[in-house]
N, C-alpha and C positions, 0 to 999 in steps of 0.2 A: 576631629580627634584624631591623634597620631597611632597607628598602630603599635601595639606591644612588640619591643625588642626582643628578639630570642638569645638570650644570654649564650654566653662561649663556657664549654665544660669547665667546672671548677672555677668559674669567673667568681671574684669576689666583690660585692656591691654593698651598700649602705642598705640599712633597713627601712629608709625611705623609700630606696630606688623599689626593694622588693615588693613595699605595698602599693605603690603606685602603678607597678605593672600588674599587680593582681587586681587593682581597682580596673585597670584598661581591660584586663582580659573578660572580667565579670559584665563591664558594658557591651564588650564585642559579644558574648554569648547571650546577652538580654536581646540586644538588637537584632541578632540571628533566630532567636526565638520568636521575636515580634515580628520578623519579616515571614517565617514560615507560618505562624500563625495566621497573618493577613492572606497566604496562599491557601492555606488548608480551610479557613472558612469560604474563601471564594467556592470552593469545590466541596463544601460541606455535605452536600447532599450526595454526591458520588460515596463518600466515605461512609454514610449511613446506609447507603444500599449496599454496599461491600460489606459492613459488618451485619446488615440483616440477613445476607445470602444464606449463612449457615443454619439460619432458623429453621425447623421443621414445617411443614405445610400446616396452615391454620394459625401460626403464630407469627408469619412474616412480617405484619405489621403491628408493631409494638402500640401498647396504650400510653397516654399519659392521663395524670390525675390532677395536675395544677394547671392554672392558667400560665405561669412561667416555665413551666417544664420543658414545654418543646424548646424554646429560645436556649434557657440553661444548659440542658442537653447536648444542644449542638455545638455551643460554646465549649462545653467539657469535652467532647469529642476532637472538635478541632484543635484544643489544645493540647491533648495527648496526641494527636499525628502531629503537631508542630514540634512536640519535643522530640519524637522519632524522627523526624526529618532533619534536624538540626544536630542531631545525637553525633554524628562523625566530627562536626567542626567542634562541639561542645568538648568530646574527647581529646580533639587535637589541641584545644587551648589548655586543657588540664596536663596534658602530656608536655607542651611547650613549657608550662610553668615548673614541672618538676625536674626535668629533663637535665638541665645544667648542674644538678646535684649529683647526678650519677658518671659514669666514667665511659668514654665513647662507646668502648667495645658493648657495654650493658645498653645503651641508649640504640644501638642498632637493632640488638635483639630485641628489645623491648618494642621499638617502631613496628618491626616484622609482626609482631604478636599483635599489635592494636589493627595492622592491616588485617591480619587472620581472623581477627575477631569480627570484621565487618560480613565476612563470610558466613561465619557462624550464628551471628545474629540473622541474617537473611533466611539460613537454614531453619534457625529455631521458630521463626515468624511464620514460615510457610509450614511446617508442622503443626504449628497451634492452631493456624487458621484452616488448613485442609484436612487435618486429623483429630487433634484432641479438642477443640471447639464443636464441630459436629458431633462427635460421640458423646461429649457431656451434654450438649444439649439435646440430643434425642433420649438420653436417660432420664435427663431431669425434668422434662417437658412432659414426660407420658408416665412417672412415677405414680402410682395410685390414683391415675386420671380417673377412676371409678367413683372417687371419693371427691375428688376437687374440683373446681372449675377454674383450669390452670389457664391464666393470662399472663403475658410476659408485659412487664410495665417497662417504657423505653429508657428511663433514667437507671433503674438497677441493670437492665440487660446489656446497655451499652457500657458500664462500669465493668461489669463482669467479662465482658468479652474483650475489652482493652487489658484487664488484669491478667487474662489468660494468655494472650499474645505477648505482653510484655513479659509474662515470666517463663513462659518457653522460650523467647527470644533470649534472655538472661541465663538460663539455665544452660542453654546452648554454648555458653562461653566457658564451660567446666575444662577444656582442654588449655583454653589461653590462661585461665586461673592457676591451674597446675604447671604448665611450661614455665608460666613465670616465677613460680616458688622455686622452681629448678633452678632457672637462671640466678635468681638470686641466693641460691645455696641453701634454702631452707630445708628442701627436701631432695630425693632422687629417683631415678627410675627403681633402683634396688627396694628402696622404702618403700614404694609405691606397690611394689611387688609384694614384699612381705607383710605388708598391711593391707592386702586386697579385701579380706572379709570385712574389715572394719570400713573401706572404701564402699563397698556394695551396701551396707548398713547405712552409711551416709547418703549415698544414693537414693535408696529407699525412702528415707527421711525428708531428702528433698521433694521426691516426686509427691509424697504425700502431703506436703507444704505448699504444692501448687494451688491454683484456686478450682481446679476442678475437683469437686467433692464425691464423686462417685468412685465405687471400687474398679470398675471397667476403666474409666479415662485413667485412674492413676497407673494399673498396670500397664497400659498403653504408653503412659510417659516413663516408665521405669526402664522399657527396652531401649531408646534411643540414649538414655542416660549412662545405662550400661555399656553401652557400645562406644559413648564418646569416653567413659571413664578408661576402658582397655585401650581404646587408640590414645588416649593422654599417655599412658605407659610407654608405648610403641614408641611416640613421638619425643618422650622425654629421653628415652634412652637413644635415640638417633641424634637428637639436638646434643646431648650432654657431648659425643665426641666431637662435634663443631664447637660448643663453646669451651670446651676445657680439654684441648688437645695435649696429649702426652700426660695427663692426669690418671694414675691408674684407677681404674672401676672395680668394686666389689665383683666376685664372681657371681656368674649369671645374669650381669647387666647387658649382655651382649643381646641387639635386637636381631 
């Protein structure tokens, strides 16, 4: 199989060529996920041990209730980890497919944002693993414990833990999303400032929508999201001067 050719900016090709490139890039993505899955399954015991570490004492060994549940749970965790491991290549394939439709200046800017997103993803995963997930588990596994025999089921727990980590990793991409909108001219630093209250409402709604269902964890998640939102406004003002030199900005847009 030949690797997909990166089209030049504004290069015109036939629809058949576009479809062929898309097919090849999808095959590359599937092969990448397959190779990553082989690796993560080989080390799935370490992955399970790492995901079990945030569990409180007394719940560190989740239970299974079905004959196939241990095998299927290990496969599921390995697959989640494989997608996460291959995510940079998946994003690169997506970016390489849509980039030729954009101007070169926009391509460079968005490519920089993609690189920035990797650091934010790592920060989000760290926040989820070391703060959000343990806080949520400590609350949920002790809630009304005098009424319930609280046990942790493996399939449910690992799905919950994976969802929390994935969600916190994705919401930490908020600055990248806002900066991309600024670069495409959809919004600006001044608009973000004027709509700050609406922004905080959306940030709060986003925190409530995250998998951690207890109020303490939700409040904990609002703090970094609010910081990221404020940081996005500052970055937007700085990057506007670089992306749109000589274009007058509304009053109050200076950073």
